[in-house]
N, C-alpha and C positions, 0 to 999 in steps of 0.2 A: 172213716171213723176218726174221731179226734183222739190223739194220743194223750193220755193222762200223765201228769208229771210223776206220779208215784209208781208207774209201771216198772221203770228201771230199778228203783229202790227195792221193790218187792222181789224182783228177780234176783237181785244181789243178796237178799237175806235168806234165800232158800237153803235148807239143810245146814243151818248154823246152830242147831240144838235148841232153838226157841220157837214158840208159836208166833205167828204174825197176826196181829189184831188190827182190823181196819174198821174204823168208826166213821159215822157220818149220817146225816138225815136220810130218810127214805127218798128214793128217786134221784140221789145225786150221782149215781152211776157206779156204786160199789160192785154190783154183780157184773155189769158190762166191763169194768176195768179188769176184773179177775178172768173173765172169759176171754178177753183180748190177750192177756198175758199168757194164758194156758191154752189158746185155741188149737195149737198143734201138738199138745202134750197128752198122750194116751194114758198117762199115769194118774190122771185126776179123777177123784171120786167126790161128788157133790151132794151135800145134804141141805135141804131147805127146812129150817127149824120152825117155820110157820105151820108145817104139817104135823099133825098130832102123832102119827106113827114114828116120825123122826124124834120128836120129844120123848116118846116112850122108849125108843131104842137106847138113848143115852142116860136114862134114869136107872138107878140100881143095877148097873152093869159091871162087868169085869174087863180087865185088859185082854184076857183070853177070848172073850166073846166079841169084843170090838175088833180084835185082830182077824177073827173069822169073817166079820162083815167087811173089813177093809180089803182083805185078800191081797192080791198082787199090786193094787194101787198104792202109790207112795205119797201122793199129795192129797190131803183130806181137807175139803172146804166145808165149813159149817156156816151157812148163811142165816142171818138174823138170830144169832146164838142166844140172845137174851131171853128167848122163849123157853130155853131148856133150864130146868131146875138144877141148881148147884153146878152150873156149867164150868165154873172155875175149877172145882174138884175133878170134874170129868177130864178137862184139858190137862190138868196136872198129872192125872193118872196116865194119859196117853204120852205126854212129854217125857215122864220119868220111866215108864215101863215099856214104851214102844218107840224108842228114839229113831228107829228107821223111817218113821212117818213124819212128813212135814204138815203141821196143822196151820190152816189159815181160817180165821174166824172173822165174820163181819157182824156189826151191830148198829142199830139206829137209835138205841136208847142207852146213853151213857149212865143214866141214873140207875138202870137195872144191871147193865153189863159190868160197869166198873166195880160195883160192890161185890159181884160174883167172881171177878177175875183178880183184883189187886193183890189180896193176901195169898190165895193159892198159887198164883203165877208170878210171884215176886222173883225177879231175876230170870224168868223163863219166857219172856215175851218181848217182841218188837211191836210197838204200838204207833199207829198213824191215824190221822184224821183226813177224810176226803171231803172236800167242799164242793159246792156247785162248780161248774167249769169256770176257770179263771181267765182273766185278761191275758195272762202269760201263755196259757194253753191255746187260746184263740190266735194270738200273735204267731205262735209256732205253726198253727194250722194253715192260716192263709195270709200271714204277713201283717206288719205293724200298720201300714197305711190303711188297709181294708178294715182292720179292727177299730182304728181311731175314727174312721168314717161311720162306724156302727155305734159309737158311744151314745148318741141320743136314743137309739133303740134299746141298748143295754140298760140305760138308766130307768127305762119304763118297764121292760119285760124281764130283765135279769138274765141269769146264766144257767138255769136248770137245763140239763141235757135235752129233755124232750121239748122244752120251749125253743131251744136253739135249732133243733132238727125238724120242727113242725112249723115251717114258715106259713104265715097267714092264719094260724089257729092258736096264736100265743095266748089270747085271752081265755079261750076254752080250756087249754091245758092248765093254765094258772088257776082257774076256778076249780078244776078237779083236784089240784094239789092243795089248794087252800081250804077246800070244803072238808076239813077234818082229816084227810088222808095223812098229811104230815104229822098230825097230832094223834094218830091212832094209838101209839104206845102210851101217850100221856093220858088220853081219855079212858084207857082201860085200867088205870091205877085206882085203887081204893081211895087214894088221897084226894082225888078230884071229886068233890061233892057237888060242884055247880058248874057243869060243862058250859052252860050258856055264859056264865061270868068269865070263863077262860077266853071265850071268843071276844067278849067285850074288852077284856084286858088286852088282847092282841091288837084290837082295833085302836084302843087308846094309845098303846105303845107306837103303833104305826103313825099316828098323828103327831107324836112327840119326838120323832127321830131327829137327832141333832140338838135336842133341848134337854136340860136337866129334868129328871123325873122324880116325883115325890110319891113314895108308897102310900102316904095318907091321902093325897089327892087322887091317886089311882083307885084307892079303896072306895072313895065316894062315888067315882064314876062307874064302878063295876059292882057295887052292892056287896063288897067283900070287906073283911077287916085287913089292916095293914100287914099283919103277919102272914095271912093267907096270900095276899098279893105277892109278898116277897117269896113265899114258898113256890107259888105258881111260876114266877119269873125264873127261879132256879131250875125248875123242871123244864121250862121252855129253853133255857140255856143248855141244859144237859141233853136235850133232844136236838140241838144244833139248829135252832130256829132263830134265836137272838143271842147276843152277847153283851156283857156289861163293860163299861169303861169307867173306872173310878177317878176321883179328883186328886190332883197333885198339890201337896202342901208341905213347905219346909221353912221358908225364911220369913214370910210376911204374916203378921197377926190377922189380917183381914182376908186371908185366903180361905175359901170354902174347903172344909176337910172331909165331910162325910156325904157328899152328893155323888150322883152317878148319872151317866147317860146310857141309853140302851139302843143298840143298833141291830138291824136284821142282817143275817148272812147273805140274803138275796133281795135285791130291789124289787124283783117281780112279785115275790111273795108279799112284800110290804104293800105294794100297790094293789094286789088282788084283795087284800084284807079290807081296804077302804073302797074297792071297786072304782079306782081312778086310773085309767089308762091314757089320759090326755098326753099329747106329745110335749116334750120338755120345753119347747118354745112358748107354750101356752099355760105353764104351770106356775103357781105361786110358791110351790115347795121345791123348785128346781135346786136351790142351794142345799136344802136338807137331803135331797136325793143324791146330789154330787158328793156330799160329805159321807153319806152312808156307803156309797159305791167305793170311794177312795179308801176309806178305813177298812172295809171288808176285804178289798183286794190286797191291801197291805198286810192284813192278817193272814190271808192265804199265802202270800209271798214269804213272809217270815217263817211260817210253819213249814212249808215245803223246803225252804232253804236250811231248816234246822237252826235258825237264829233265835237265841233267847234274848228277849228285850222287855224291859219294863215299859208299860204304856199307860197313859192317863190323858185327861184333859185338864185345863187350868182355868179357874175363875175366882174373882174376888167378890166381896160383898158390894162393891161399887160397880159391878157388872163388867169389869175388865175380863177378857176371856181369850184363851187360845184353844183352838179346836182339838189339837192332838199333840201329845208329847211322847217322845221315846227317850229312854236312857239306856245306854249300853257302854260298859267299861268306863263308867263315870262321866260320860259325855251326854249332855242334854241336847236334844234336837226338837225344835218347835215347828209346827206346821199349821197353816191356815188353808182352807179349801174354798176356792172361788171357781164356779163353772165358767164364768166369763174371764178370759185372760186380761181384759182391759179394766176390770172392776177395781176400784180403789181399795187399798188395804192399809189400815193403820198399823204401823209398826208397834208392837207391844212394849212400849218403853218401860212401863212399871216392871214387867216381867224381866226384861233384859237388864235392867238396873239391879234387880235383886239376884239374878242368875247371869252374871256378866260373861260367863264362859259358854252360854248357850248359843246355838245356831238357829236360824230362822229361815223358813222357805214357804212361799205360797205355791200351792198345788192347783193347777188349772188344767183344762183339757189339752192345752198345747204341750205340757210337760209331764202328764200323768204317767207316761211310760218310765220315766226316771224313778218315780216313787214306787211303782208296783213291779218293776223289774230289777231294780238295784237295791242294795242293802242300806245305803246311807247317802242321801243327796243334800242334806241341809247345808246351807251356805251362811258363812259368817257375815253379818251386816257391817 
């Protein structure tokens, strides 16, 4: 079994007077992680909130009744907690009235769970996000050399746990994941009036990975209006399927100020949406896949390491561009992504002249480990 990075953190947070909230897309391994952490612990009581009787149990209840259900078990797991009405108030009740119990809650729908938890559980929770398996976790599992050899495979099939553990059936697993299972929580919302358009939107975003996206252009492609496109993208982001990267603008008048790029948390899901599993050597979108992979892996690394960093991309009206920027403690670091280590890269002179204290690095397959295992590798030109 692959040891997940958050295992140690969760163990260290037990019985500190706060609920532990674990968020992440469906099938990224939240349940497996918790079962691994508590496999030898007899004090665990597990509730699956996808089941109707569990939802009913936590509605209109009291601390006395819950204590009777919990009995002598001290660690209470509520899986897919967004299914329970007013779950935030229920967890507050348990945390305040039954402090002898450790609550652990998982959710795959931030748009539902966050609204239910934030106010009631202010100051009463540790919150973490679990991603698909990371490059760092696979390096720990079988070594850096082996994982770097598998990079072409990861760029196509991604890091979902079942994809990694079902060799030879990656395409079938990804099809099951992408055929609405990942979007189950979104499609159940009343806000989704046109589910077919949601799928078209996902496919359009898949084709535009690494490029700026226009909500108006996406609206034309999907038969939606621009405001609905933006709302759907927010929902997809809160379901941990995609994430947005905004544009950086400070010194230059011709910098683009209000554009964005959208990336997928997992390359395999992106490729499944457009049904393209061609190997990386034969693909016209190899550069976009590498950029998506590197940025999503960096996002995992920064989150797991607890590093707060401002992130953007940069572009001017004259099409000068830098793929990815980070700012931490006033220091700007700029990155370009090239799958081929020998590919020519133009140094961003306009950017470096405007921000002369910035550092610049090209990330390719030969040095990717420095970018996704270390906190800061940018080098001054």
